[in-house]
C-alpha positions as CSV (number, residue, x, y, z in Angstrom):
1,M,133.7,89.4,109.6
2,R,130.6,91.3,108.5
3,E,128.8,93.8,110.6
4,P,125.3,92.9,111.5
5,S,122.7,94.6,109.3
6,I,119.0,95.1,109.2
7,K,116.5,95.4,106.4
8,V,115.4,99.0,106.0
9,W,114.4,99.8,102.4
10,D,111.8,97.4,101.0
11,P,112.0,96.4,97.3
12,L,109.3,98.8,96.2
13,V,111.0,101.8,97.8
14,R,114.2,100.9,96.1
15,L,112.6,100.3,92.7
16,F,110.7,103.6,93.1
17,H,113.9,105.5,94.0
18,W,116.1,104.3,91.1
19,S,113.2,104.4,88.6
20,L,112.4,108.0,89.6
21,A,116.1,108.9,89.3
22,V,116.2,107.4,85.7
23,S,112.9,109.0,84.8
24,F,114.0,112.4,85.9
25,A,117.4,112.1,84.2
26,V,115.9,111.1,81.0
27,A,113.2,113.8,81.1
28,W,115.8,116.5,82.0
29,L,118.3,115.4,79.3
30,T,115.7,115.1,76.5
31,A,113.8,118.4,77.3
32,E,115.0,120.2,74.1
33,D,115.2,117.5,71.5
34,W,113.3,114.3,72.0
35,G,109.7,115.4,72.8
36,D,108.0,112.0,72.9
37,L,110.7,110.4,75.1
38,H,110.6,113.5,77.4
39,E,106.9,113.2,77.7
40,W,106.9,109.5,78.5
41,A,109.7,110.0,81.1
42,G,107.5,112.7,82.6
43,Y,104.5,110.5,82.7
44,A,106.6,107.7,84.3
45,A,107.8,110.2,86.9
46,G,104.2,111.3,87.6
47,A,103.0,107.7,88.0
48,L,106.0,106.9,90.3
49,I,105.2,110.0,92.5
50,A,101.6,108.8,92.8
51,F,102.7,105.4,93.8
52,R,105.1,106.8,96.4
53,V,102.4,109.0,98.0
54,V,100.3,105.9,98.4
55,W,103.2,103.8,99.7
56,G,104.1,106.6,102.1
57,L,100.7,106.1,103.7
58,V,100.4,102.3,103.7
59,G,103.9,100.8,103.1
60,P,106.2,99.3,105.7
61,T,107.7,101.3,108.6
62,Y,110.6,103.0,106.9
63,A,108.6,103.8,103.8
64,R,105.9,105.7,105.7
65,F,105.9,109.5,105.9
66,G,105.1,109.3,109.6
67,N,108.5,107.6,110.0
68,F,110.6,110.4,108.5
69,V,108.6,113.6,108.1
70,R,109.6,115.8,111.0
71,S,108.7,119.2,112.4
72,P,110.6,122.3,111.1
73,A,112.1,122.6,114.6
74,T,113.4,119.1,114.5
75,V,114.9,119.6,111.0
76,T,116.5,122.9,112.1
77,R,118.0,121.2,115.2
78,Y,119.3,118.4,113.0
79,L,120.9,120.7,110.5
80,S,122.5,122.6,113.4
81,D,123.9,119.3,114.6
82,V,125.2,118.6,111.1
83,A,127.0,122.0,111.0
84,R,128.6,121.1,114.3
85,G,129.5,117.6,113.1
86,R,127.5,115.9,115.9
87,E,124.4,114.7,114.2
88,P,123.0,111.3,115.2
89,R,122.8,108.4,112.7
90,Y,119.2,107.5,111.7
91,I,118.3,104.0,110.6
92,G,115.7,105.4,108.3
93,H,115.8,108.9,106.8
94,N,117.2,111.6,108.9
95,P,115.1,114.8,109.4
96,A,117.0,116.6,106.5
97,G,116.5,113.6,104.3
98,G,112.8,113.5,105.1
99,L,112.4,117.2,104.2
100,M,114.3,116.5,101.0
101,I,111.9,113.6,100.1
102,V,108.9,115.9,100.6
103,A,110.6,118.7,98.5
104,L,111.5,116.2,95.7
105,I,108.0,114.7,95.7
106,V,106.2,118.1,95.7
107,G,108.7,119.6,93.1
108,L,108.5,116.7,90.8
109,A,104.7,116.5,91.1
110,G,104.6,120.1,90.1
111,T,107.0,119.5,87.2
112,A,105.0,116.6,85.9
113,L,101.7,118.4,86.3
114,T,102.8,121.5,84.4
115,G,104.4,119.3,81.8
116,W,101.1,117.4,81.3
117,M,99.2,120.7,81.3
118,S,101.3,122.0,78.4
119,T,100.0,119.1,76.3
120,L,96.4,120.0,76.8
121,D,94.5,122.2,74.4
122,A,93.4,124.5,77.3
123,F,97.1,125.3,78.2
124,W,98.8,124.8,74.9
125,G,101.3,127.6,74.3
126,I,100.4,129.4,77.6
127,E,103.6,131.0,78.7
128,W,103.2,130.8,82.5
129,V,102.7,127.0,82.2
130,E,105.8,126.5,80.1
131,E,107.9,128.8,82.3
132,T,106.7,127.2,85.5
133,H,107.6,123.8,84.1
134,E,111.1,124.9,83.1
135,V,111.7,126.7,86.4
136,L,110.5,123.6,88.4
137,A,112.7,121.3,86.3
138,N,115.8,123.4,87.1
139,V,114.9,123.7,90.8
140,M,114.5,119.9,90.7
141,L,118.0,119.5,89.3
142,G,119.3,121.7,92.2
143,L,117.4,119.6,94.7
144,V,118.8,116.4,93.2
145,L,122.3,117.7,93.5
146,L,121.7,118.8,97.1
147,H,120.2,115.3,97.8
148,I,123.3,113.6,96.4
149,G,125.5,115.9,98.4
150,G,123.6,115.1,101.6
151,V,123.9,111.3,100.9
152,V,127.6,111.6,100.4
153,L,128.0,113.7,103.6
154,A,125.9,111.3,105.7
155,S,127.7,108.3,104.2
156,L,131.1,109.7,105.1
157,R,130.0,110.9,108.6
158,H,128.4,107.6,109.6
159,R,130.8,105.4,107.7
160,E,128.1,103.6,105.6
161,N,127.3,103.6,102.0
162,L,123.8,105.0,101.7
163,A,123.6,104.6,98.0
164,R,124.5,100.9,98.4
165,A,121.8,100.6,101.1
166,M,119.3,101.9,98.6
167,V,120.3,99.1,96.2
168,I,120.4,96.2,98.7
169,G,117.9,97.5,101.2
170,R,120.0,96.9,104.3
171,K,121.9,99.2,106.6
172,R,124.3,98.6,109.5
173,A,122.3,97.5,112.6
174,P,121.5,100.3,115.1
175,G,124.1,101.2,117.7
176,A,123.3,102.6,121.1
177,S,123.3,106.3,119.9
178,D,121.4,105.7,116.7
179,V,117.9,106.8,116.1
180,A,115.5,104.1,115.0
């Protein structure tokens, strides 16, 4: 018998998430050799980020920033609980996941912005723009790997496949100790 589940991630959040993952992967992998594809992947990522900012303000409950952006003290407390192996399960994003979303959005927005700037006559060949773009892209790769590690850890700890939840949009229904 299947466990009861609830709808958490709406179709637009899920489409955004996987489209952004593909856009970033394509942009990162084509950085040295395929200029046009790299640029278009960057433009796609920039457009997706703009959409997500709007959706974070007006979208459904679990898409809204107000649902998952927490104070630094709350994030620190949550990470301390993770280190002790006693963190609560969240139906939406946990405090560390919320911080990661903000970091990914800001980092990728900066990466896309500096990439776009490097195509403009005003910034063409300007070293700090190119270096900032490259540093941000590498920081983004680190954040993506940290994000994947956090998803794996939370999936194991709470016995639910979070990657699958981001595909189908549903998670196990809340239990008594879960945070809605």
